[in-house]
N, C-alpha and C positions, 0 to 999 in steps of 0.2 A: 504493500500500500504506500503510494507516494505521499510524503508529508505535505508537499506543496498543494496537492489536491484536496487536503483536509483543512487547509487554512480558512477557506470561506465557510466551511461547516463549523469551525471553531467560533467564528464571529456570530454565526447563527445561534449556536448554543449560548453564547454570551447574551444575545438578544433575549432568548428564552429565560435565562437566569435573571436578567434584569426585570423581565415581566413578572416572574415569580416573587421577587423581592418587592416590586411595586404593589403586588396584590396584598402582601403582608402589611405594607405601610398603609394601604387603603383600609384594610380591616381594622387597623389601629387608629383610623381617622387622621393619619398623618398625611394629608393630601399634598402638602408641599413636597415631601420626600417621594410620594407615589408619582407625582408629576416628573420629578427629576430622574427617577429610574425609568419611566417611560421614555423620556428624552434620551437617556443612555442606551436603552434598547433600540430606539430608532437610529441612533448613531451606529451601533453595531450592525443593524439591518442594512444600512447604506453600504458599509464596507464589506459585507459578505458578497454582495453583488459586484462591488468594485474589484475585489480580488479574484472572483470567479472569472470575470472578463479579462482581467490583466494576465492571469496565469492560464487562460484558455482551458479552464477545468469545469465549466458550467455543465450540469447534467441533471437528469430527472430526480436524483436523490436530493440534490441541493434545492431544487424547486419545491419539493415536498417538505423538506425540513424548514425552509424559509416560511412557507405558509403556516405550518404548525406553530412555529415560534411567534409569528405575527398574530396568530389566533389568540394567544395569551396576552402579549404586550399591547396589541392594538385592537383586540376584540373583547376579551374578558374584563380587562381593567377598566376601560371606559364604561362598559355596561354596569360594572359593580359600583363605580363612582357615581353614576347616575342613580342607581338604586339608593345609595347613601344620601344623595341630595333630595330625592323624593321622600325618603324616610324622615327627613328633618323638616318637612312641611306639614301643614294641617290637612291631612288627607282622611279624616275620620269617616267621611262618607263612603270611602272605598278602601278597605283595609289592605287590599292586595295591590294597590296602585304602584308601590315602589318596584315590584317585580317587572313592571313594564319597562324599566330601565334596561333590562336584558334584551330588548328589541334591538338595541345597538349591537350587542354581541351577535345576535342572529343575522343582522344586516352585514356585519363584518365577515361572518363565516361565508355567507352567500357571495359576497364581493370577492373574497380570496379564492374561492373555488372557481368562480367565473373568470377571474383574472388569469388563472393558470391555463385556460383553454382559449383565451381571447388573443388572437394574433395581431389585433389592431393596436395594442397598447405597448409596443416595443419602445417607442420614443416619447410618447406622451400618454396621458391618462384619459379614460372615459369614465366619469364618475369620480368622486373624491376618494383618494387613496386612504386605506385604513390608518396608516400612521398619522396623516394630517387630521383625520377625524378624531383619533385618540388624543392628539394634542389639544384639539378644540375642547373636547369634553372634560379631560382631566385638568384643564386650566380654569374651568368655571369655579370650583371651590376657592381657588386662589384669588380670582376676581372678586368674589363675594367678600372674602376676608380683607382684601385691600380697600374696598369701598363699602364698608358695612352700613353707612348712613346715606348712601346715594339712593334716591328714589327710583332711578332707572334700574340700577343693579338689584333693587329690591324685587323686581319682577322675576329674578332668577330664584326667588324663594316661593314663588307661586307654583303649586303643583301642576296646574294646567299649562303654564308656560313651559315648564320642564318637560312635560309630556309631549308638547308640540315640538320642542327641540329634539326629543328622542326620536319621534316619528320622522321628522325632517332629516335627522342624522342618518337613520337607516336608509331613507329614500335616496339622499344625495350620493351615498356611496355606490348605489347601484343604478342611478339614473343615467340615461344616455346623453350625458352632458360632456362634450369634449373639453378638456382643460388644456390650456396652452402649456407647452413644454417649457421647463425652466433650464434646460440644457442650452448653453450658449457655446456653440462649437467654434465660431470665429467672431471677433468683435466687429459688429456692424450696427450702428445706431438705427439706421433705416430698417433693417431686418428684425432687430430685436428690441425695438423701442418699447413695446408692451412689457417685455420681461425686465428691461432696465428700469422702467417706471415702477413696476411692482416691487422690485428688489430695493429701490431707493426709498419708497414709501415704507416698506417693511422695516428697513434699518432705522428710519426716523421714529416710527412707532415704538420699536424696541428700546431706542435710546430714551424716549420721553416717558413711556408707560411701563417698560420692562415686561414682566410676565403677563399682566392684563392685556398687552397688545396681541398676544397669541391668537385668541379667538377672532379679533378684528382682522388679523392678517389672513387667517383661513377664509373668513367670509369675503374679504376683498379678492382673494384668489378666485373663488367661485364666481363672484359678481363680475369681475373683469372678463372671465372666460365666457360667461353668458352674453355680455355686451359685445365681446369680440366675435362670437359666433353669429349673433344677430346682425352685426355690421357686415360680416362676410356674406351672409345669405342675402341681405338687402343689396349689396354691391354686385352680386352675381346675377341679379334679375335684370 
């Protein structure tokens, strides 16, 4: 067994390990640490694919391991975090409402299975990737903690708003929405002006808002993609 061929799998296992630790942190209601371990898992998830391509060792085993690891880090964790958020609201009218948080997990599972057989998503994505969705959901408790007295943020304490976010989250991961690629292969402002604009705004948001900027960045990514797709359709007519 070539050691070089196992390097991507090692990063995949580190992604899975990070997801397992994030789950323990979320169970202990340490949502900040859960978020950071999800970020760490996504970091490892990026590099397993990077090294698989660099060493030309990509194969079916790596694909399956990657999806299984993502199922924990980007599927189970955001679903459990949403369950916790729903559990901390006034949901006395429907005792089992928090379990609907796992709709995110189900949506992520379907997304990952579909991604493995979809040949259209080699350079860009159709539907929101599970890691991006995981960052969005797991950052919500930190946003609430950062702005506890903000009336707008208080909406995130409403169970029906959280339920709407849950359903929308599961939908956007599997929706036929082409998202623009963030890969810039050669610097050309004319060709990549949308990507450059998005990255510049994202950096500014992170500098000024830090972690609370994460859900805004994810929403901006989807919104810009929808606007870009609409513009392309209109221009082609």
